[in-house]
C-alpha positions, 0 to 999 in steps of 0.5 A: 717902678720909680727906682727903675726910672732913677737907675736909668736916668743915672746911667743916661747922665753918666754916659752923657757926662762921658761924652761931654768930656770929648771933642764933638760930643764923643766923636773926638780922638779921646773917646774910646771906640774899640772898633776904631782902635788900632789892632797892633798889640803883640804877645809872645812867650815860650812853653817849656817842661818844668823838669828838664827845660825843653821846649814844648812844641804843638801846644794849643794857646788861646786868648779870651776876653775877660769880659765875656770869655769869648775867644779872640785868637789862638795859635799852636806853639812852634819848635822850641815852644815859641808862640806869638799872637799879633794884631790884638785889639786893646783890652783885658784878656786871659790866656789858656795853654793846653797839651796832653800830658801837662796840667792846663796853664791859665794866665788870669790877667793880661792887659794890652794898652796904648802904653804897653802894646808889646808883651813878652812873657818869656819862659812859661813852665808847664807841669807834668800830670800823672797819666794812665793808659794815655788818660790824664788823671787829675789830682787837684780839687776844685774850690767848693765855691767860686764867686763870679761877678753876677753869680755864685757857683757851687762845685757839688763834688767838693761838698763832702757833707752832701754826698748821697743827698739831694741838691737841697743838701748842697744848698744848705751850705751855700751863701744866700740859701737857707733851708728848713727841716722839711727841705724847703729852700729860701733864697735871700729870705724868699721861697719864690725863685726859679729852678732851671736844669741845664738852663731849661725849665724843671718839671716841678717848681721851687723846692719840690724840684730841688728835692728830687735831684741827686747831688751825685748827678750834678756838676755845679749849681749857679745862684743868680740873684739879678739875672738879665732880661734874657731870663724869665722874670718869675721868682723874685729872689732870682734863679737856681740853675742846676748843671748836670754832669756831662761827658763828650769824649770819644768812647764809652764812660760812666759813673755809678753811685750808691748810698745808705744812711740812718733811718732807712735812707737809700739812693742809687744813680748812674750816668753813661755816655758813648760818643762817636764822631758826630753822635753823643748818646747819654743815659742814666737813672736815679733811685731815691728813698729817704726817710726822716723821723721827727718831732713837733710841738704846737701851742695855740691860744685864742680869745673869743668874747670872754673865753680863752681857748687853749690847744696843746699838741705834741707829735711824732712823725715819719716823713719820707720822699721817694723818687725814680727817674730814667733819662736818655738823649743824644747830641747830633753834630750836623757839621761845625756850625749846627747841632741838634740835641734831643732828650727824654725823661720819665720818672715818678715822685712821691712824698709821705708823712705819717704822724701821731699827735696828742691833743689837749684842748680846754677853755678858761674860765669855763671848764670844757676839756678834751683829750684826743689822739690824731693819726694822719696819713698823707701820701703823694705819688706823681708820675711825669715825663718831659721832652726837650729839643734844642737846635744850635746854629753858629754863623760865620762870625765868632759869637753870632748864633741862633738857639732854639728850644722846645720843651714839653712836660706832663706830671700827674697823680693822686694825693690821698690823706686819711685822718683818724681821731680817737677821744681819750681820758686824762690818762690817755686811755681810749674812752667808749666813743667811736673814733672820727674818720675822714679821708680825701683824694685829689687827682690832678694833671699839669702840662707845661709847654715852652718854645723859645728863640735866642739870637745873638749878634756881635756889634763892632769889636766889643758890642753884642746884641741879643734878642728872643721870643718865648711862648709859655703855656701851663695848664692844671686840671684837678678834682678833689673828693672828701669822705667821712666814715659812718660807724652806724652803717660801716660805710664811707659817705661822700660829702658833696659840699667839700668836693672841689673841681678846678681848672687853671690855665696861663698863656705868656708871650714874652720878648726881650732885647739886650744890648751890651758894649765896652766904654773905656772905663766899664762894660755895660749891658741894658735890657728890656723884657715885655710879657703879655699874660692871659690867665684863667681860673675856672672854679667849677665847684663854686661856679666862679670864673676868674680871668686876668689879662695884663702886660708887664715890663721888666727892665735890667741893667748891668755895669762891670768895671775891671781894675788893676790887681784882679779887682772887679766891680758890678752894679746891676738892677732887675725887676722880677715877678711872683705869680700866685699859684692856683693853690693860693687863688682857689677860694674853695675851703680845704679842711686840713684837720677839724680845727684848720682850713685853707681858703685861697684868695682869687683876687691876689695880684702878682708881687713885683720886686725891684732888686739892686746889687753892688758886687766887688771881687778881689783876688789875692795870692791865697785869698779871693774876696767877694762883697755884695751890697743889695737892696730889694723892695717888694710891692704887692707883697704876697703873704700867707695869713692866719686868722681864727673864726667865731667857731674857733677855727684857724683859717689859712689864706693869702693876700697882698698885705703891702710891701717889704724891703731888705738891705744888706751885705754879704761877704764871702772869702776863700783862704788857702792857709796851707796846701793841706788846709783851706777855709771858705766862709760867708756871712750876711748882715741885713735889715728887713722890714714889712709895711702892710696890714692883715685883716685890717691890722698893721703888721709894720715891723723891722729887724736886723738879722744875720747868718754865717757859714764856715767850711774847713777843707783838710787834705791829709798826707795819704790823700784823705779829705775831710770837711767840717761845716757849720752855719748859723741863722739868727732870728727873723720876722714874718708878716704875723710873727717871728721865727727863732734862730737855729744852727747846725754842724756837719762833717764828711770824710772822703777816700779814694781807691783803685787809682781814683776810680772808686770813692768812699765817703762818710758823713754825719749831719747835725752832730750836736742835735741843734737843727729845729724850726720854730715860729710864733704867729700872732693876731688880734685874738690868737697866738700860735707857736709851732716847733719841729725838729728832725731826729739826729744826728744821721749818718750816711755812707756812699760809694762812687765808681767811675768807668773810663775815668768819667768825671776827672778831666784835664781842665779840673787841674788848671795851673793859675798865675797872674801877670802884673803890670801888663798895661792899664788904661 
């Protein structure tokens, strides 16, 4: 918290110094107050056809503030294409021009200042776009990555290497993100982040949520690493907001996608939309069955008294994810100021892993030795449904609004696991010993309920006040049973001491307030979120009851400075939390296999992160550059730990081990080499350190590491698009060890047919078979090495068919220009 206070004091000192320079403490004429500035700015121009020079009448012209993209004013072009906007306050703006049959025109920077109040743009030439039966067909392509000052935006349709895959496949090619071979995602090195879908909570959490969403149903993905106090503070690394595809045009339209790939990977999904004057109805389905064969190696060395034990294993596995979902919803526009949205989702998510592992264990200096094969079958099947309701009310003044949202979801099902141990001789032939058989069943139900209110009110000319309240209730109820097979009786025998029964509930009341405004030099926004948490872990099997009540504060601050020549600088701070999951808290021992146990820790406290970022943006004619400098410190760091018991059992647990920090820089650039060849690259260089202890032993260590990505986007003369992507991640450290480096190269090719209604996409992933995940974990008396990789390369072919031109809209092909020297403060 001391960093938050320092940040706040620096902000206050900067504000006071600005006021001190003005007569009367800031009330003099030199102090910039937008509400007192004269509204005498004037903007004019003439819209003409670029082919014949004729004026374009009845085109819409809109002027927006650059700071928050809010609409300032607008007009319709008159005879000969003339338009005029008057009574404009001082400030920076962007202008958009739209007219049916022409590509959208966008002027990205217009500055009106006391030195230059009148701006005459002269002739603005609009380009015609191709049309078909009255619809505008757009042939432009969005950039794969767009960098806004407070977030990264991934345009999913531009990633050819993720076609037919999930959101995880898209994020694999995204700055700040890393994925492993199991589809687990980390954001700036942390697996603790919040997943939102269209700004609302997801039924599942983290990587589980991202692995179930088809990339073909997603419009874009927002990566927000320092959110404001308006957002839930959960997720120490930030927020991944998945924006689904939508249409709100009159009539019926839709899109259908299908994909097939190596190793039995299949998917299909569809979205349909139908709109009348006041109603918009949307529905869709998503089916997915993805199989991923792989390999694994592990080596464990343990020292107990004067004996060293060794355990070597080689495994072949078949991992698969399957899911289906159906959704339906409707928007109802009561009038121009009130609208309602109701949506229902129902589906199922499954996961399975079948593995066959050969184990060889022995000791030194004694000669105990054992060979055995372990067959493991693990299967999860969870059904779910979710309901959401939104109410939007716009007051008379632009930007004055009230939003209400209610969300409820339930998911539940069964986790089943069966394990078979067969003893072998040194040549891997079965010996005359009955195999050991065990199985487990876990049934659980989880409920989520959210009620949220958000209120926004403009203050003066540039100010904005936001306030809100949220009620959250989560409950999980699960029971676990464990059986062993008796070869004598031929029956399964329940082992009561390994049965578990757990109830978890959490109630969170949250409020927030945010205020933002504009000074002459910068825009600022400060916020504070308060939360009261009441959590109960009821461990029925062990008779333990663990209740936590706490009150927490989450401040946030953002400062934005816009400068000449398309430059922006932003400084931000935020405090976030990682609340331990019930699996981490449950003290009941869960036997993973005969030599491995997981035991949770009910005394684990939440970890808190103080995050600071300094972001810079610069746009050139053919290059857009973004640079980020960040520092993040985690207190009460939660980490999974390992230790070996006196019985030579590897025990996994969780603890607050101390703190860690990361300080680094991230550089991202888009470069248009030629009209047919574009480059997108990013690189991160950071220093990561851990300061803590596990089992009384120091785990202090520090490392410098980096990662990089490079994308080539090539458009061939006949319209074929090609993408080649590669990324590399350097070695890094963990609390009790390290992770090795890895890299991968993917490629994709796309071709449109039938006037862009049908799209064919072919991709190949891990071309050079280099993707693997390896870790080394050490303790006072053990070393554990694990390596896993997927079978590769893999190939996939996908088809997409658009009904009534579903996703190609005129705003995807904006003309964009910069107006230079239009005023500066």
